[in-house]
C-alpha positions as CSV (number, residue, x, y, z in Angstrom):
1,M,22.5,-68.4,-48.3
2,A,22.1,-68.7,-44.5
3,L,25.6,-69.9,-44.1
4,G,27.0,-66.9,-46.0
5,L,25.0,-64.6,-43.8
6,G,26.3,-66.3,-40.7
7,D,29.9,-65.9,-41.9
8,L,29.2,-62.2,-42.6
9,M,27.8,-61.7,-39.2
10,L,30.8,-63.3,-37.5
11,T,33.3,-61.4,-39.7
12,C,31.7,-58.2,-38.6
13,T,31.2,-58.9,-34.9
14,D,33.6,-61.6,-33.7
15,N,37.0,-60.5,-32.3
16,Q,38.5,-63.7,-33.6
17,S,37.8,-62.6,-37.2
18,R,41.0,-61.7,-38.9
19,N,39.2,-59.4,-41.3
20,R,37.5,-57.5,-38.5
21,R,40.8,-57.2,-36.6
22,A,42.5,-56.0,-39.8
23,G,39.8,-53.3,-40.2
24,L,40.3,-52.2,-36.6
25,G,44.1,-52.1,-37.1
26,L,43.8,-50.1,-40.2
27,A,41.5,-47.6,-38.4
28,K,44.2,-47.3,-35.7
29,G,46.7,-46.3,-38.4
30,L,48.5,-49.6,-38.9
31,S,49.7,-50.4,-42.4
32,P,48.3,-53.6,-44.1
33,K,51.6,-55.3,-43.4
34,G,51.6,-54.0,-39.8
35,V,48.1,-55.5,-39.4
36,E,49.2,-58.9,-40.5
37,V,52.3,-58.8,-38.3
38,E,50.1,-57.8,-35.3
39,I,47.5,-60.6,-36.1
40,G,50.2,-63.1,-36.9
41,Q,48.3,-64.5,-39.8
42,V,47.3,-63.8,-43.4
43,V,44.2,-61.6,-43.7
44,E,42.3,-62.7,-46.8
45,G,40.4,-59.4,-47.2
46,L,43.6,-57.4,-47.6
47,R,44.4,-59.5,-50.7
48,S,40.9,-60.2,-52.1
49,V,40.0,-56.5,-52.2
50,V,42.5,-56.1,-55.1
51,E,40.9,-58.9,-57.1
52,V,37.3,-57.7,-56.4
53,R,38.2,-54.2,-57.4
54,A,39.8,-55.5,-60.6
55,I,36.7,-57.4,-61.5
56,A,34.4,-54.5,-60.7
57,T,36.5,-52.2,-62.8
58,Q,36.6,-54.6,-65.7
59,R,32.8,-55.0,-65.6
60,Q,32.2,-51.3,-64.9
61,I,30.4,-52.1,-61.6
62,D,30.2,-49.2,-59.1
63,M,31.4,-50.6,-55.8
64,P,32.1,-47.6,-53.6
65,I,32.9,-49.5,-50.4
66,T,35.3,-51.8,-52.2
67,E,36.9,-48.8,-53.8
68,Q,37.4,-47.1,-50.5
69,V,38.8,-50.3,-48.9
70,Y,41.2,-50.6,-51.9
71,Q,42.3,-47.0,-51.4
72,I,43.1,-47.7,-47.8
73,V,44.8,-51.0,-48.3
74,Q,46.7,-50.3,-51.5
75,Q,47.1,-46.6,-51.7
76,G,47.5,-45.7,-48.0
77,A,44.3,-43.5,-47.9
78,D,43.1,-42.3,-44.5
79,P,40.3,-44.5,-43.2
80,L,38.4,-41.6,-41.7
81,L,38.5,-39.7,-45.0
82,A,37.3,-42.9,-46.8
83,V,34.3,-43.1,-44.4
84,K,33.5,-39.4,-44.9
85,S,33.7,-40.0,-48.7
86,L,31.2,-42.8,-48.5
87,L,28.8,-40.8,-46.2
88,A,29.0,-37.8,-48.6
89,R,27.6,-39.8,-51.5
90,Q,24.2,-39.0,-52.8
91,P,21.7,-41.7,-51.7
92,K,20.5,-43.9,-54.5
93,A,19.1,-47.4,-55.0
94,E,21.9,-49.9,-54.9
């Protein structure tokens, strides 16, 4: 468990994290392909979000952050609107 938490912390805060740099690139308006070109490497999160969403859909699990990331990466949704959508949700135990 502790190793997973460390990976999460570094992914969120370390500028060497491909997933973090991808998120920053998407926020700047780059396409997923443009992000990978800029980074020069494959970004796992851009691919894994498709699989995670498919599993969540199949099992009927509500995963709003995953859904918004999917919408940005696969459907070209505006990241700012995705964040606003998440913040507009009614609070509930999750």
